[in-house]
C-alpha positions in Angstrom: -7.9 48.0 7.7 -4.5 47.4 5.6 -2.6 46.8 9.0 -5.8 44.2 10.4 -5.3 42.3 6.6 -1.5 42.1 7.2 -2.1 40.9 10.6 -4.5 38.2 9.6 -2.9 37.0 6.5 0.6 36.9 8.9 -1.3 34.6 11.2 -2.6 32.7 8.9 0.5 31.9 7.0 2.1 31.4 10.7 -0.9 29.1 11.6 0.0 27.1 8.4 3.3 26.6 9.0 3.4 25.6 12.1 0.7 22.7 11.7 2.3 21.6 8.3 5.0 19.4 10.1 2.1 17.6 11.7 0.0 16.5 8.8 3.5 15.2 6.9 3.6 12.7 9.4 0.9 10.9 9.3 0.9 7.0 10.0 0.5 4.6 7.2 -2.1 2.2 7.8 -2.5 -1.1 5.5 -5.8 -2.1 6.4 -6.8 -4.7 3.6 -5.2 -6.2 0.8 -2.6 -9.6 0.9 0.7 -7.4 0.8 2.9 -4.1 -0.2 6.3 -2.6 -0.3 6.7 0.6 1.7 9.4 2.8 2.1 9.4 4.4 5.9 11.0 7.8 4.5 7.7 8.6 4.1 6.2 7.6 6.7 7.9 5.9 9.7 4.9 4.8 11.5 3.6 1.4 10.2 0.7 -0.2 10.9 -0.7 -3.7 9.6 -3.9 -4.3 10.5 -5.1 -7.0 8.1 -4.2 -11.0 7.7 -2.8 -13.3 4.8 -0.3 -10.7 3.3 3.5 -10.2 2.4 4.7 -7.1 3.3 8.5 -5.4 2.7 9.3 -2.2 4.5 12.2 -0.6 3.6 14.6 2.0 5.1 14.2 3.2 8.6 10.5 3.2 10.4 10.4 4.0 14.2 7.6 2.0 15.2 5.8 -1.1 13.2 2.6 -2.3 14.6 1.5 -5.8 13.8 -1.9 -6.5 14.2 -3.1 -9.6 12.0 -2.7 -13.2 11.7 -0.7 -15.5 9.2 1.3 -12.4 8.0 4.8 -12.5 6.2 6.7 -8.8 6.8 10.2 -8.0 6.0 11.8 -5.0 7.9 15.0 -3.1 7.0 15.1 -1.1 10.3 12.8 -0.1 13.3 13.3 1.1 16.5 10.1 -0.7 17.9 8.0 -3.7 16.6 4.8 -4.7 18.3 2.6 -7.7 17.1 -0.3 -8.7 18.3 -2.1 -11.9 16.3 -1.1 -15.4 15.3 1.3 -17.3 13.3 3.2 -14.0 11.7 6.5 -14.8 10.1 8.7 -11.5 10.4 12.5 -10.9 10.1 13.9 -7.8 11.0 18.0 -6.6 9.8 18.1 -4.0 12.8 15.7 -3.6 15.8 15.6 -2.0 19.4 12.3 -3.3 20.9 10.2 -6.9 20.1 7.1 -7.1 21.7 5.3 -9.7 21.0 1.7 -10.7 22.3 0.1 -13.8 20.8 0.4 -17.1 19.7 2.8 -18.9 17.4 4.8 -16.3 15.9 7.9 -16.3 14.5 10.5 -13.2 14.3 13.9 -13.6 13.2 16.0 -10.4 13.9 19.9 -9.5 12.5 21.1 -7.4 14.6 20.1 -4.8 17.7 19.6 -0.9 15.8 21.8 0.9 19.0 23.2 -2.2 20.5 24.2 -5.8 20.1 20.8 -7.5 20.5 17.1 -6.1 20.9 15.4 -6.2 23.8 12.2 -8.7 23.7 9.2 -8.7 25.2 7.4 -12.3 24.8 3.7 -12.9 26.0 2.0 -16.0 24.7 2.2 -19.9 23.9 4.6 -21.2 20.8 6.4 -17.9 20.3 10.1 -18.0 18.8 11.9 -14.5 19.0 15.8 -15.6 17.7 18.8 -13.7 16.8 21.6 -14.3 14.1 23.0 -17.7 15.1 26.6 -18.0 17.2 29.3 -18.2 15.4 30.7 -21.3 16.1 34.9 -21.1 17.8 37.5 -22.2 15.5 38.9 -25.1 15.9 42.3 -25.3 17.9 45.3 -25.8 15.7 47.7 -28.7 17.4 
């Protein structure tokens, strides 16, 4: 009987440890409200499923999903930015992929996360995805 209890206890501990990482890495969901600031170190996948708010995402996110309209979002870093909606204004410091599906969304990026510029896939009318302005060459000296 003692051996059975030890084996059961051992299996319970192994199962608990094996499932702990998946419990710790849940997505962060914003389902209502008018805005928030979030540190992606806590949960790197962020879903914003609301409208008319202002959100700031700090740190390195892996994926940001935006499903709403009239949102203002500032993102420090993400691997993938997915936008479904209209009239959103998003600035992102570093990003690898931008996917836009909707109308009148504005996305301004500063740099590619792992390259010079991000890949962009844009579907819809009036969307604007733009990077930093190109530096003008210095005038030639006579």
